[in-house]
Residue, then its C-alpha position, 0 to 999 in steps of 0.5 A: x236526468x238520463x244525460x246527467x247519469x250518463x255523464x257521471x258514469x263516464x267521469x267515474x270510468x275515466x277516473x278509474x282508467x286514469x289512476x292505474x296509469x298514473x301509478x304506473x308512471x310513478x313506478x317507472x320513474x322511480x325505477x328509472x331514477x334507481x337505475x340512473x343512480x346505480x349506473x352513476x355509482x358503477x361509473x364512479x367505481x370504474x373511474x376510481x378503478x381506472x385512476x387507481x390503475x393509472x396510479x399503479x402503472x405510473x408508480x411501476x413505470x417510475x420504479x422501472x425508470x429508477x432501476x434503469x437510471x441506477x443501472x446506467x449510473x452503475x455501468x458508468x461508474x464501472x466504466x470510469x473505474x476501468x478507465x482510471x485503472x487503465x490510465x494508472x497502469x499506463x502511467x505506472x508502466x511509463x514511469x517504470x520505463x524512465x531511468x530513476x536514480x536509486x541510492x540505498x540508505x547509508x551509501x554516502x558513508x564510505x571508508x577514508x584513510x582515517x576511518x575504516x567503514x563497513x556496511x551490513x544489511x539485515x531483514x526480518x519480520x521483527x525490526x530489532x532482529x533486522x537491526x541485529x542482523x545488519x550490525x552482525x553483517x557490518x561487523x563481519x565485513x569490517x573484520x574481513x576488510x581490516x584483515x585484508x588490508x592489514x595483511x597486504x601491508x604486512x606482506x609489503x613489510x616482509x618484502x621491503x623491510x625485512x627480506x632476511x627475516x626468519x620464518x619464525x619472525x615472520x610468523x610472529x608478525x602475522x600472529x601479532x597482526x591477526x591478534x590485533x585484527x581479532x581484538x579490534x574494538x571501539x567501532x561505532x555506528x556511523x549510519x543506521x536506517x530501517x525501511x519496510x515493505x510488504x511481501x506475501x501480505x506480511x511486513x518486512x523490516x530491512x535495516x542498513x547499518x554502517x560501522x566505522x573504526x578509527x584506523x589508529x586504534x588498529x594500526x598503533x598496536x600493530x606498530x608498537x608491537x613491531x617496534x617492541x621487537x628488536x628483530x622486527x623493528x623498522x626505521x619508519x615512524x608511525x606516520x609513514x607506517x600508517x601512510x603505507x596502510x592508507x596507500x594499500x587501502x586506497x588501491x583496494x578502494 
């Protein structure tokens, strides 16, 4: 009986000592599990942050690479432009050193024994004004050219045909000649061309005009006036008179 009681007491004591130990072990396991979970969460956050940082660094590096590539391409483009400009300038200088034939417009229209031609050039910011200036210059040149050649012809006339003419008669010949020169009409435009160029940022029109006059329209009235005057009349026919004019004209040309 005493042994049984002792055994029961021991069992109770053992149970009393085991329950707190079991409870303590369960608590520690729960804490350890929580700590493990928190550690895993922290590790995941750190890994996520690391991945984000790697991604940002990658994007940043990619941006730098793109900038460097763009800068490189821009430098290459500028270099290519400079080389092309230098090459073009060199070619232009080489071309400038070469002999190039230059013919102004309407140069092929020259005077002939049958046609008296004169050339004029006009420049202006307006095309029509350049045309008018060129025409005026050509007509003025035509008048000077006609006057010069006809006066030379009349000088020869006085010397060869009428050495003993009175001063008044010679003045009549000169007056008659000048009148016909001043009244010479019927000219026409043989050539007209307009070019343009830019000067100081403004476009300039440059017109070339050649006017022509039939020699007969000038010489016939002079010849007829001389033949109508008994004192001035010459023995030559009109063709010979005209041939003398042509000779003077050819010598001047």
